[in-house]
N, C-alpha and C positions, 0 to 999 in steps of 0.2 A: 383390156392389152395396148398398150402403145407399140407406135407403128418399131420404135428402135428393139424391143422386145420379142414383137414379130419377126423382124428382121435376123434374132440369135436365133432364136429356134427354126429357123427354116436353114440355114448357116450350118444350124448343129444336126440340123434333122440329115438336108445333104451330104455334112461329114460323115455320118453315123457313129457322132461321136463330142462329146461339152466340151468346149477349147473357147479362151479369150481372141475373139477377133482384132483386139487391140494390140495385141501379144507377137512382134513382126516372128518372134523366138518360133511360138505355135504357132502361127498362121504356116509357117514355111516347113514345118515340118507336116501338119496336115496335109497340104497340097503337096510333096513327096512323098510321103507315107502311103495315102489315101488313093492317091487322083495320079500321083507318077508326074506330078507336076514341076519343074526345074526350071524357076524368077529367070530373066536377065540381067547381069549384073545391073545396078543405080544406085545412083546416091542415097536414098528413100529407097523403103520399100513396098510405099503408096505405087512408088514411081513406074517400080518393077512389074507390078502388078498391072498399073493400067498397060505397059507395051501387051499383055498376054490378053487383059481384063476382055474383051470377044473372041475369042477363044476357047474357053468358060465360063462357067455359069456363077460357079461359089467365091469366082474371085468377082467376075459382080457384084454380088451380094455380100463381099464384104467390103469392097469399097465404099457402097452404098451404108454398111454400117458403119462406118467409120467417117465418115462426112456428118451423119445424123449429131443434132446437139445432145 
């Protein structure tokens, strides 16, 4: 199992649902509906998530996943 696949499984297990961590729309929806996390306004989704990553484990996992090749 690749690291990226493992990270994706961890994200989906944490969220309790399957979604695409590369989709800004799906990430925003999961964070809002499952975790009641509202991201600050930024130009890019990654910037918004980085602003609050230390407060929420799932956001750190999503950023980690997005940074993998």
